[in-house]
N, C-alpha and C positions, 0 to 999 in steps of 0.2 A: 334171491333175485338174480335171475340170469342176466349176464352181461350181453352186450351187443357185439357180435363177432365182426372181424374185418370183412369176411365174405358178405355179410348182411349190409355192412356199410357200403361196400362196392356195388352191391346189387341195387340198393336204394339210389345211390349217386348216379349210377349208370342209367337207371330208369328215369330219373329227373332230367338228366342231360338229354336223353332220347326224346323226351316229351317237349322240352323247352329250348332246344338248341336253336330253333328257327326264330325264337324271340329276339335273338341278338341282331337280327336284321330289321327290327322294328325301330321306329323313331320315338320322338316325344309326342304324345297325343293326349287330348282331353285335359285332365287336371295336371298332367306333367308340365304343360306349358306354363301354368301359374307357379307351380312348385319348383320348377327347375329353370326354365328359360327366363322367366320374369322375376325370379327371386334373387335380389341383390345379396342376401345373406350367404349365398354360395361363393361369392367372389372373395378372393384373398384380401382385397382392399377394404372389405367390411370388417369391423372389429368383431372378434369372437363373442364378445359379451352380447352383441345384438341377437345372437341365436337364442339367448335366454330372456330377451326382452320382447321378441316378436313371435308371432304365431307361425304355424307350419308354412304359410304362404309368404312370409316376409313382412307382414303387416304388423305394426306395433299393437300389442295387446290392448293398449288403452283406447285405441280408436274403435268407434262403433262398428265400422265396416269389418273389423277383425272377425275371423271365423271362430276365434277362441280355442282353436285346436293347438294345444301347447305340446310340441314334440321336438324339443331341441336336439335330442340324441339322434333322431332320424335325419334331421337337417344337417347335423354334423357329418353323417356318412355321405350325404349328397355333396357336402363341401369337400370331403376327401376325394370323392370321385372327380370333382371339378379340378382339384389340385393336380391330379395325375393325368386327366384326359380332357379337361375343360368340358365342352358340350358334345363330346362324342357319345352318342346314345348307347352304343354297343357296350361300353364299360359299365354303364348303369344297369343295363339288363343282365350282364354277366354276373354282377354282384348279387342281384336279386335271385338268380338261379342258384348260386352258391348258398345263399341264405336259406332258400327253400330246401335244399338238400340237408343242411344242418338241422332245420326244423324236423324233417322226416326222421333223421337219426335219433334226435332227442325224443320224438314222439314214440318211436319204437322202444326206447328205454323206459318211458313212462308206461307203455302198454304191458311191458313185462311185469309190472307190479301187480296186475290183476287179470292177465290173460296168459295162456300157455305159449310156448315158443312159436308154434305154427300160427295160432290165431293172432298173436300180436304182430307177426310178420305180415299176415294178410291185411290187418288194419293199417299198418304203415305203408304197404304197397298201394292200397286203395287211396290213402291220403295223398301219396306222391303223385298219382295220376288223375285225381278227381278234376273234372273240367271247371268246377265252380271256382278253382283257385287261379284261373288264368288272369283275372283282373288283379289279383293281389301279386302275382309273380311277374306277369308280362307288363302290367302297368307299373311304371317306376314308382309312383306315389304309394303303391301297395307295399312298399318296403316298410312302412309303419307297422303293418300287420305282421310281416316277417320278423322284424326285430323284436316287437312286443311279444310275439309267440316264443321266440328263443328265450327271452328272460322269464317269461311266464312258466315255461316248462322247467327251466333251470331252477326257478324259485320253488316249484312244487317238488322237484327231486331233492332239493336241499332240505325242505321241510320234512320229507319222509325219513330223514336221518336224525330227527330231533329227539327220538326216543332211544335210550341206551339199551344194552342187552339185559340190564337189570330193571328195565321199565322206568328208569330215572329220566329226568329232562336233560337233554344236551343243548346248551344255550348257543353254542357257536353256529350250528346250522340254522337256528331261528334268526340269529342276527344276520347271517348271510341271506336268509329268505327275505328279511325286511329290505336289505340293500337291493336285492334283485327285483323285488316288487316295485321299488322306487324307480329302478332303471326301466322296467317294463312300462310303467306309467309315463315316463319321460319319452318313450317311443310312441306310445299311443294310449289313450285314456283307459281303454278296456283292460289294460294290464293289471289294474288294481283288483280286478275280479278274481285273480288267482288266490287272494286271501280267503274268499268264500269257498273255493275248491279245497284249499288246505283244511279249512274248518270241517267240511263234510268228510274229508278223508280221515281226519283225526277222530271224529265222533263215530262214524259208521263203519270205517274200515280198520283203522289202527286199534281202536278200543272195542270194536265189535258190538256197539249198542244198536238196538233197533228202536223204532219210535215207541212201541208199547213199553219197552224197558225204561226208556227215558221218562215217559209219563208216569210209570209206576214208582220210579225213584223219586220224582218230584212230588208225588202224592204222599209218599211216606214221610218225606222231609217236612212238608207242610202240616202233616198231622202230628208231627213231633215224635213219630215212632222210631226214627233212625236219622242219623246225620248223613252227610254226603260221603260216599265211599272215597278212599284215598285216590283211586284211579280217576274218579270224577273230578276231584279237586285238582289233580295234576292237569287233567284236560282243560279245566276251566282256567287255570293259570296260563297255560300256553295260548288259549284262545283270547284271553284278555290282552296279552301282550300283542298278539296279532291285530286285534280290533283297535287297540289304542294307536298302534303304528299306522293302521289304515286311516283312522280319523285324523291323525296329524297330516298324512298325505292329502286327504280331502281338504283340510283347512288350507294347506299351502296352495293346492290347486285352485280353490275358490279365491284366494288372495291374488293369485296370478291373473285370473280373468276379471279381477276387480268386482266380484259379485255380480257380474253381468252375463246374461245368456246371449249368445249370438243372435243377430237379427236374420230371420228367414222369411221369405215371402210365401204367399199362398201358392205360388207356382212351384216352389221347391217341395212343399209338402201340403197339398190341398186339405188333407184330413185334419191337420193341426188347427186350422181356423174354421172347421165345420162345427155346427151346433150339435148338441146332444140329441139323439143317441148316435147320429151318423159318425161322429168322431170315434166313439168307443167301438162301435161295430166294425168300422174300417180298420182300426189299429189291431183289433183282435183277429180280423180276417187275414191280415198280413202275416201272421204267424204260420198258418198252413201254407201260404204262398211261399215263404222261405223254406219250409220243410219240403215242399214239392220240388224246389230247385235242387235240393240235396238228393232227393230220390230220383229225379228225372231232369238232369241238366242238359236237355236237348235244345231248349230255346233260351239262350243267354243274351242279355242286353246290357250295354254299358250304362244306361241311364233309365231309371224307372220313375222319374219325377213327373210332374204335371198330370196329364190325363192318361198315363199308362195303365193304372188300375183305377177304374171308376169307383167312386165312393159307394159304400154300403150304407144307404140312407134309411133303410126300413128293416125291421125285424123279419119281415116276410121275404126278404131277398134270399133266393135259393143258395147263395154263396155262404150263408150262415151255417148251412149243413156241414160244410168243410170245417168251419171253426169248431162246431160241436164235436165232430169226429176227431179232430186234432186234440182237443182238450180231454176227450174220453180216453184216447190211446195214451196220452201223456199221464193222465191220472192213474191208469192201470199200471203203467211202468213204475210210477212213483210208489204206489201202494205195494207192489211186489218187492221193490228194493228197500223200502223203509220198514217193512213188517217181518222180514226174514233175515236170518244171519248167515245163510249159506253163501258160498263164493259167487254164485250167479247173481245174487242180490247185490253183493258188493260191486261187482262189475257194472251192473246196470246203474247203480246210484252214482258211480264215478262217471259213467258215460253221460247221464242226465246232467250232472253238475258241469261237465265240459260243454254241453249243448246250451243249457239255460243261462248259467251265470254270465259267461262272456257276451251273450247276446242281449242281456238286459239293457246296457247303455244305448243300444241301437234300436230297441224295440218300440219306441214311442209311447210305451205304456206309462212311464213315470214323468217324462219330459219330452217335448218335441225335438226332433233332430232335423237336419237339412235335407233329408231324402225320404223316399217312401220305402224303397228296397235298394240295397247295395250289396252286390255279390261279394265284394271283398270283406265285408264284416262277417261273413260266414266262414272265414278261414279257420278260426279257433273252434267255433261250434261244430264244424265238420269233423273235428277230431272225435268228439263224442259220438257223432253219427257213424264214423268208421269203426269205433269200438263196438257199437251196437251190431253193425253188420257182421263184424268178425266174431262176436260172441254168438250171434245166431248161426253163423257158419259152423262154429265149434259144436253147438248143440245138435245141429242136423247131421253133421258128418260123423257124429258118434254112433249114429244108426247105420249099421253095416251096409244095408242095401242102398242107402242114399249117399254113401261116401264119395263114390266116383262121380255121381251126378253133381254133387255139391262142388267138388273141385273143378269140374267142367264149367259150371255156372260162374264160379269165381274167376276162372281163366277168361271166359267170355266177357265178364264185367270189366276186368282190368284192361283187356285188349280194346274194347269199345271206348272205354273212358280215355285210354291213352291216345287213341286215334282222334277222338273228339277234342282233346286238349291240344294236340299238335295242330289240328286244323283251325281251332279257335284262335291260336296265336297269330295266324295270318291276318285275322280281322284287325289286330292291333298294329298292323304295319304302318298305317297312316290314318290321319283323322278321317279322310274320305272313306277308306275301307271300313273303319270302325263304325262310323255313324250310318253308312248305308246298310251294313249288316244289322244294325239295331233297328232300322226302319223295316226290315223284313220281319222282325218279331213284333214290332209295335208301331202303328202309324198314327196313334192318337196323342203322341207326345210332340208338342210344338218345338220343344227344345232340340229334339233330334233333327227336325226339318231345318231349324236355324243353324245347327252345327254343320250339317252337310253344306248349307249355303256358305258358311264361313270357310269351309275347306275349299270350295270352288272359288270363292273370292280370293283366297290366297294364291290360287292359280291364275288369277286375273280373268277368270271366266265369269264376268259380271252378269251377262245375260242369263246364263243358266242358274247362277246363284240367286238371281231375283225370283225365279220361278219357285225355288225352295222357300225363300223368305215369304213370298206371297201365300204359299201353301200353309206356312206356319201361322199366318194371320187368320187363315180360314179355319184351321184346326182349333186355335185359341184366339178368338177375336179380341180379347182384352189383354193380350200379352204385349205390354209396352215395349219390351225389347225387340219383338218381331217387327213392329212398326218402325222402330228406330233403324233396324237393319235394312228394311225396305227403303227408308229415306237415304241411308248412306249409299246403297247400291245405285239408286237413281242418280245420286250426285256423281258417283263414279262413271255413270253413263252419260253425264252432262245433261241431265234432265232436272234442272233446278226447280222448276215449278212442281213437278211430281214429288221431288224430294221434300220440298217445303210442306206439301199437303200431307205426306206420310208423317213427318215430324209433328205437324199440328194434331193429327189423330192421336199420336202417342202422348202428346202434351195434354190432350183432352181427357185421357184416361188417368192422369195424375190426380191425387186428392187435391181439391181446390181449397184455397185459403179463404176463411170466413172473416171479413173485416170485423175488428173489435174483439175477436176471440183468438186465444193462443193456439198456434198451430202445433198440434200434439200428435198428429198421425205419424206413425213410424214408416218411413219410406226407404226402400232399398236404395242405398247410395248410388248404385250404378244407374238406376232409373232417372236420377236427377240429371244425368248427362243429356237427356233430351233437350234441356234448356241450353246446354253448352253447344250441342250439335246444331240446333236450330239457329242459335246466335252466330255460330261460325259460318253457317250457310248464308245468312242474310247480310252479314257484315261485308261480304264481297261487293255489295252495292253501297257506294259511298253515301247515298241518300238515306240509308237505313241504319247508320251507325248507332244513333240514339236508341232505336228500337232493339238493336242487339244488346246494347248496354242495359236496357230495361230487363231483358231476359236473364242476363248474368245476375243482376241485382235481385231478381225474383228467386233465383236458385239460392242465393245467399240468405234471403229472408226465410226460406224454407228450412235451411240448415246452415246456421252461422259458422259452423266449422267445416264447411264444404271447401276444402283447399283448392280444388280444381277450378271452382268458379272465380276465386281471387286471381288465380294464374291467368285464366283466359281473359278476365276483365282487364288485368294489367296490360296484356298485349293490345287489347282494343284501345284502351286509353292512350297507349303509346302511339298507336296509329292516328288517334284523334289529336295528338300533340298535347294531351293533358298530362304533362310529365309528372307533376307533383302528385296527382291522383294515382297515376300508374305506380309510382314509387310506393305510395301508401298501400296500394293493393298487394304488392309483393311483400312489403314488410308485414302486413297482416297474415299473409300465407306463411311467412317464415315464423311467425309466432306459433302457428299450428304445427310446423314441421321444419326445424332448423337443420335437419340432416339431409335435406333434399338439395343435391348439388345443382340441379337445373334451376331451382329458385334463385340461388345466389348468382347463377349465370345470367338469368333474365334481369335481375336487379342491376347487374353490372352494365347491361345494355342500356338500361334507363339512365344510369349516371353518364354514360357516353353521350346520350342525347342531351343531357343537361349540361354538357361541357364540363364535366367533373372527372377527368381521366384518372386522377389519383384514387378517388372513391371507386371508380370502375375497376381499377387494378386490384384494390383490396378485395372486392367481391369476387372477381375472377379467382383470386388466390384462395378465398374461402371455398369456392366450388372445387378447386383442385385439391384442397386438403381433404375434402370428403370423398372425392373421386379423382385420384391422381392421374387417371388416363381419360378424363372427360374431354372428348375430342374437340368440341367447339370452344370450351374454355381454354384449352391448350392453344388452339389456333388464334383466337381473337385476343387473348392476353399477350401472346407473342407479337401479334401485329401492333397492339397498342404500345408495347415497349419499343418496338422498332420505330414506330412513327413519332415517339417522343423526342427523337433526335439526340438522345443522351446515350453516348457510347457505353456507359456503364451497364445499361440494360441489355446490350446486344448478346453477351454470352448466354444469359438466361433465356432470351428470346430464341436463340439458336437451339438451345437444349429442348425447348418446348416444341419448336417446329420439328426437330428430329424425332421426338416422342410421337408427335402427331402423325408423321409419315410412317412410323411403325404401326400405328393403329389404322391408318388409311393409306396403304402403300400404292393404291391406284389413283389417288387424288393428285393431279398435276399441280394444283395450287400450293400444296405444301412445299414441293420441290422448288417451285417458282419463288416463293418467299425466302427459302433458304438461299437461293441465288441472289435475291435482292440484298439480303443481309451480307453475303460475301462481297457484293459490289460496294456496299457501304464501307466495309472493312478493307477495301482494295485487295481482296483475295481473288484475283481474276481467274485463276485456274479452277478454284472451287466454284466460283460463280458460273463459269462456262459449263462445268459438269452438271450442276443443278439445273441450269436452264435447258441443257440438252435432254436431261431426264424428264423435265416437264413437257417439252415438245414431243418427246417420244411417246408419252402417255396420252397427250391431247394434241392431235394434229391440228395445225392452224391456230395454236394458242397465241393469240394476238400480242398480249403483253410480253410473253416470254420471247417471242420472235423479235419484237422491236428492241427489247432491252439487250438481247444477245447481240443483235447487230450494232447497237450503241456501244456495247462492251468492246466488240472488235474494233470499232471506229476509234474509241478512246485509247485502245491499246496499240494503235498504229497498225492494225491488221484490217485495213479498209477493204482489201480485196476479198478476205474471208467473209466480210459482212455482206457482200453483194448477193451470194446465193441465199443467205438467210432473208434478206430483204425481198428477193424474188419470191420466196415461199410465202412471206408475209403478204405481199401484194397479190399473190395468186388467190389466197383465201380472203383477203380483205383489200380489194382494189381501191377502196375509198380512203385508205389510211394515209392522210395528208403528211404526217410527220415522217412516215416511211418513205414517201415520195420525195420529200425535201432532203432526207439523208441520202437516198439513192442518187438523186441529182447532184448533190454535193460531191459524192465519191466519184461518180462518172466524170464530172468536170475536172476535179482537181487531181485525181489519181489515175483515171483511165484516159483522160484528155478526150473524152467522148462528148463533145458539145451537143451533138444531135440527140444523143440519148438523154442528156440532162434536160435539153429543151422539151423533149416529149414528157418527162416527169412533171416539169413546171406547168406545161400546158394542160396536162390532165388535172392538176390541182385547180387551175382556173376554170376548167369546164365544170368541175364539181362545186367550186366556190369562187365566183368571179370577184368577190370582194376580199379575197385572201391577200393581205399586204405582203406577207412573207414570200409566197409563191410568185406574186406579181413582180416584186423587186428583184428576185433571183432571175426571173425571165429577162428583165431589163439588162442585167449584167451579162446574160448570155448574148443578147443582141450586141452589147458593147464588145464582147470578146469576138463576135463574128464581124466586128468593124462596121456594123450597120448603125452608124451614129444617129441618123434621123429617126430610125425606128426605136433606138434606145431612148432618144429624147422624148418621143411621144409616149413611150411606155412609162418613163419616169414621171411625166406630167400626169398621166392617168393614176399612177401610184400615189402621187402627191395629193391628187383630188380625193383619193380614198382615205389618206392619212395626212391631213394638212398640218398636223402638229408634230410630225416626225421630221426632226431637223436634219437627220442624216440623209433622208430622201431628197430634201431641198438642196443640200450641199452637193450630193451626187449629180443632181440635175444641173446645178451651176457648173460643175466640173465638165460634164459632157458638153454643155453649151459653149463653154470657153474653148474646149478642144475643137469643136466644130468651127468656131470662128477663126481659130488659128490655122486650121487646115484649109479653110476657104481662102484666107488671105494668102496662103502659100500655094494656092492653086491645086491642092491635093484632093482626090475624090473622097467623099464622105463615107463611101461604102466599101473602101479598100479591104481586101482580105489580109493585108499585111498587118503587122503588129504582133509579133510573137510574144512580146512582153505582156500583151493584154490577156493572153491565154493563161497567164499565171495568176490572174486575179483570184483571190480567195473568197469563198463564201464561208461564213462561220458555220462550223459543224454543230448539229444539235447536241445539246448536253442534257444529261439526265438530272431532273430535279424531282422533288417530292410533291405529292398531292397536298391540298390544304394550303399551307404556307407556300408550297411549291408553285401554286398558281401565281401568287404575287411575285415570287422570285423570277419566274419566267417572264413576267411582264416587265420587270425592271431591267433585266439583262437584255431581253429581246429588243427593247426600245433603243438600246445603245448599239445593237449589232449592225454592222455596215451592210452585210448581205441579207440581213433580216431573215436568216434561216431558222429562226425561232429556237430559243433554248429548248431542246427537246425535253419531254417530261418522262418521268418514271411512269411506265404504263401500268400502274396500279398494283394491286395485291390480289392473290387468289382467294377464292371462296372456300369455306371449309365444308359446305354441305350442299345438298341438292337444290335447295331454294336459295336464291342469291339475288343481290341487287347490285347494279352497276356502280362503278366508281371510276373517276378519271376518264381514260380513253374508252372505257366500255368493257374491258376484260376483268378489271379488278373488282373483287366482290367481297363484302363482309356480310355475314348473316347472323341472325339472332335465332337461336333454337328455342322452341317452346318446350316446356317441361311436361309434355303430354304423358299421362300415366296409363298403365294398362287398365282397360275397362273390361276385364275378363268376365266370363260366364255367359250363359245362354241369353240371347236377347240383348246383349250389351253392344252398343255401338263402338266397336273396338278401334277402328282405324281412323275415327274422325273426332277423337276427343278434343283435339286442339288444332286449329289452323295456325301455322307458325310463320314466322319471319317477316319482320318489317325492315325497312331500310336502316342500315347502320352507317349513317353518314358521319364520318369522323373528320374533325378539324383539329388543328393544333396551332398554338402560337409559335412564333419564331424564337429559337434559342439564340444565345450569344454566338454559338458556333455557326448557326445558319446565317446570321447577319454578316459575320465575317466572311463566310463563303460567298454571299451575295456581292460584297464589296470586291472580293478578289475576282469574281467573274465579270463584274462591271469593268474593272481595270483591264482585264484581258480583252474584253470586247472592244473597249476604246482603243487599245493598241492595234487590234485587227482593223478597226475602222480607219485608223491613220494609215495602215499599210495599203488598204484598198484605195483610199483617196490618192495615195502616192501613185498607185498603178494607173488609176483613172486619169491622173494629171500627166502621166508619162507619155512618151512618144511611142 
């Protein structure tokens, strides 16, 4: 056996790189989205054992929606890619190119077993450049083929060494073969077929038997004329070991899929649900279709499902001729290879075994699969095809007068295939380029029209996407997914009526429940999302909430393990304030999937609504155990700990906010809440830094601006607070607390009575009944020594707040002052009275929401200047959908656990409408009550000071 030289390795590697270097610029497309972008098994936070519990797409094998494709070793390589480069597509494509080069070298080594040096090199070169491989190499999910092929070829090479020089059995290579077969199978299911290839090699190549010889030996044994020859017994022993090992692998594989075949719809493989003889005729016709793709890979398509290949429903269909020709040619090759012992026959039998055996699992002949034709499954069968071409080249080139022509033809073939492969790679650059190129080949596949629509939808080009979705409904009127896509797009275009009509059409195509009879129809789980999407649409109308709930319950009745229906219903029940039922819905969903961090998060939100913060925090922590960087759980759990008022929680809250801003560095709300925590801890420098960061990210951030100004005021940096307040009032001119704080600073620190007066007058123009602004304006009049106006102002204030004792006392003081000045003959509007200008208004102080409102009320009632204990201006939101809190900036949100609804015709972006109000309240802690008492005492002290000033001369 000739070894592979370094020059040949470099030649093959260079050719592969030349054909596939442009694939490095391609992104994640088609199935890559589900296998890479949406697959949590790639994330380091997911336990490694999950790779051996879930299918190729990250779905638990026990779930019915699982594809049952068990390829943990392939997923492990994806995880390694993620570890080094996360979701950088170039690294995934680079590894695929490297693996293809490795396969080419191993294939050359295998070819050397039954081809000469030149012919085997031709076979390897043709394999390296064949355009049929672009889906397996350029499509990232094609790595399953590449890895499986490496182990398949390695297993075969190992087995060829299982016979010693003295024709004895060498068991070490056989043991190694079994291990490599298991590895190949764990990369992709077809890897197990290498056992059949080894058996054929052992019988017809290594032992040199022909079919007539085997039949003659068997006849003699049965007639009792002779026993089995020793060579035959040795062969039988080796084959028995291989077969038993294979059976064990099959048993394990069946146990892994829990004896369940995956659920495919008639759209995935129409022939699989067709009646006889259409099913058999179509499946057999697909064999020459695949052979033609190997012979003439000029029109390649990424998706051959749905109506791509019309069903062969009659024996009179002219396409049956292709089937007959294919089987005739295959039969002649098999007869030639099985009945003769010369080297040509051995080469052909090995080529046929490489073509036929690895293709059997994808042939639909023994069990249905989820596709009609898939180019990537031809990766290993193409090896046998390349061997046949190279063998034919060898036979023709041996004729002297055809040698040059043969070499020229091979050169042209390799060149054209290499160019085709290079150009085909560009089709995989993006989903839009991939699916539009497929539509050039086939316009009868509704899935392709849907997927072009999805690509345009991802570009927010909804109007053009709608045209493609509508065309999909015309190509395949009964495609539920296409109508769902139309509905979603109409919704994105704010055409709710048309969206509802489209969803109703999709719903009408679903199998109907027959009362009194068990619902037994197998429905594609993704199609059940029509109920979810329709309910999400109509629940925007408050009068139709019950109707939406009925849709959720209908979906659950059709499939009691439909987790998404429980999640969506839980959100709706929360919106309807049916908290106990919402909790029960989420608990039922958790029974189905306890590893879903979003479910624990949503349950925490329910407990917040039920005023059970300790239970809410427990569930937030469950979510973070499963997903330590779950952004909304980080944010809202930290907020809950901060609002608890217990300082022991602050360090952990600070850590979670810091982790959150690592995940969302552009979200100003995270920095704002870090600032609020720093203010709680009296870390003013850190608070200022975080507030400035929040304002830099979100210009006009109301809460951050007000609390920064408040921080400056409390830190005796009132002058620094003024530009911050000016910015706040520029963006929010109606901000009353900002106006009160600005007026206070202008009066007491800038001695700008006129500016303060403007602030308080603006407040009263917006809210004539504002007692705080009105009272402060009265004090301004007093400082201006306009006592009659101050008197009238205080009388009006008292009319607004007759129970405010401090207003009554101030009025009495002013009236006494006026009486004394009148008796002394002094003018009541004198500008004198410098001492009056030192009258103090109480500065706003920061208090918290919930209990903070009560605290503000208690302290504000005692404040002499009634400048209102200012409030903490809320907390930031963690996500795009938010609800107001406090003064209007603070937001808490609840994230829905929407899951990917991948696949053609699946309403992907609308699986859940999320976010209800997260209105948080909290009771007063002992510390808070103490703070309130301290603030009340301070306010009373200021009251006495102001009364002294008002009573002074």
